[in-house]
C-alpha positions, 0 to 999 in steps of 0.5 A: 381311738387305737386300742393299747391292748392289740396283736401288736402291742402285746408282741412289741411288748413281749419282745422285751426279752428279745431285746435281753438278748440283743443286750448281751450280744453287744455287751461283748462286742462292745467291751472286748477291745476296751483297756479297762476290761483287758486290765481287770480280766487279764487280757483274755484271748482265745479259748478263754475269751470264747469260753466267756463268750460262750458261758451265756449259750451254755445257760440259754441251751439249759434254758431252752430245754427247760421252757418245753415243761415250764411253757406247758405247764405254767404258760407261756407267760408265766415262765418268760417271767420265770425267766427274767428273774434269772437275768436279773441274778445274771447281770447282777453277778456280771456287773459285780464280778470280782473275776472271770469265774464269777463272770462266767457264772452269771453269764450262765445264769442270765443264759438260763432267762434268754434260753426260756424267753428266745423260745416261748416269746416266738410261740407266744406271739404265734399262738396270738396272731391272726394267721395274716400278719403272724410273721409280721408279729414274730418278727417283732422278736428279731427286731428287739434284738436288734434294738437291744443289740444297738443300745447296748452297743451305744451304752457301752461305747460311750462308758467305754471313755470311762477311766474306771472299771464302772467302763464295763459294770455300769452297762451290764447293771443296766441291763436288768432295766428292761428286764423289770419293766417286762416282768411287771407290765407281764402281769397285765397281759393274756396268757396265750389263747391255745394254751388256755384252749390246751388246758381245757379253759375254753371260756377264757380262750375264746374271750381272749380271742374275741379281744385280740382279733374284734375291737370291742372284744365280740365273742359271736364275731363269725371270724372269732367263732371259726378260728375258736373252732380251729382250735377246738377241732385240732385239740381233738384231734391230737387227743384222739390219737393217744400218743405219748407227746415225747414220742410223738416228737420224732414219730413219722408224723412230726419227725421232718417238722422238729428236724426242719425247725432244728435245721432252720435255727442251726443254719441261723447261727451256722450263716456266720453273722454271729461271728461278726455281731461277737467279734467285729471289733477283732475282724475290722481291726485286723483289716486295718480300721482305725476305730473299731467301735465307731465303725462297729456301731454303723453295722449294729444300725444297719442290723435294726434297719434292715430288719423293718422290710422283713417286718413288713413284707414277710407275710407277702414274700413270704418264708422260703423267698427270705431264706433262699436270697438270705443264704445266697447273697450272705455267701457271696459277702463272706466269700469276698471278704475271704477272697480279700483278707487271703489276696492281700493280708499277711501275718500279723507282726504284733504278738498277743492279738486276738488275730493272726492276719491282718491288712495293711496299706491297702486302703481300698481293700480295707474299705471293701471288707467294711462295707462287705461286713455290713452287707452280711449283717444286713442280708442277714436282717432282713432274711435269716433273723426274722424268719429263723423265729418265725418258722419254727413255732408255726410248723408244729402242731400246739400238742408238742409245739412247746417241746418242739420248739424248745428243741430247736432253740436249743439247736440254736444255743447249742451252735451259739455256744460252740461258734463262741468258744471256737471262732476265737481261737479259730480267728487265730489259727486259720484266719481268712479260711474262717469266711469261706467256712462259713460261706460254704455253710450258707451254700448247704442252707441254700440248698436244705431250704430249697428241697425240704422248706414249704412255705408257710405264709398266711396259713392258720397254725391248724392248717399245718397238717395240710401243708406237709402232708398234701403228698406233692415235694416240699418244695414246691412252695404254696405261693399263691393266698387263696382268695377263700381259705379253710377259716374263711369257709368256716366264717361263712358257715357260721355267719349263714347258721349252717355250722353252730358253735356250742359253748356258754360263754357270757357276754362281758368284758375280760380282765387279763389281771384275774388270770 
């Protein structure tokens, strides 16, 4: 019988926070081309529509920056619950909005939740996961995002046939359902063992580790005690340094890691996939696709399906190869889209449209652009999508993890806001050149990852200092997994009795609901 309280079920449930982000992406993508939305909100174009779309990213930026303080003081779990309250308020305001200002206000408030959850859910998942499946566990965040995108899109697509304002109000209102489920369910789940240890709640930390790592919560299991020992040593080392955590963010020891986490999150936006996720109906419509809503749905299915290989194998093939190959492949497809639009497109003869460049009378080119758009999303889903959430939480030490990940995630949302605001007017102003810009960003991302990002697969969070301070060029990846690593050696020493762990924990059943 499979235990319900294990790393996979806890992480999958927590990933519902990512599903909310997905809901928002497709709630805009599916609605902006409907007559009901255009009629009620005055057919917003260019900067006006960009402002509506990017409002959530503005709130998310604030939420992400707040997550560092809240995550350290209230715990990762309680802070996520707080964010869910903001989501319900924001979704309610959107569903009941009487115009663009109220719609924007609702999206900003909902964004506070997305900022908190997008920062803290990957941290929570990384801190409860064993090192050998940490990538798989944190990838569940991106998988949930893709499910949220797909579910909300089809809900929105079905509601688009409603003749009234319910076409957009009903789907926005339904967004509160998963938030309520996650808020209630988290009461039964544990706090992060590493957060508990940082608060000197050592007994609870060991109990949680035992429950997460062994079938019967055995606190005397050698591997459990070895991981406990690593956490204990890391926290003691960090405290002995007596450094201010805010100053430490950009000190000599951590600066490269913090900047690398920020860069990975920034590149995940600049690779250009959100252009397709938010505004795919504009792009497909300008390419000559007739039923853009139906064609867009295929993209969201591909996005979900292609995340599965990364979940299954990212801990085997590593972070670096995924990021490098992903950047090259996305660049190729974007350059091809831009080239086809430049070669076969022409100015749009219809005024007051979201796009000013169209393809007419070239069905093979239209189908090719549609296919390349799908390949962009597929390439992102198997690479940058999940890995950009895995990498920042695992490369930062516990002392400043919440603050560093908050800054990295805030970088994500800053670029998300800028792109959400800028892309609609750019599509009208520079047309096909947009795709060459984002293709070039992918080339730059490839170069940066090649020279700056080491491999981190199957290493414990406490081993990251060793990885970043080994003295070799960072681009020399740790490609192999050692047969005996530090955690295994600690477990062997404990099992043989050569290393003693001093703790006063009594063997008992741990009740998460009491914490």
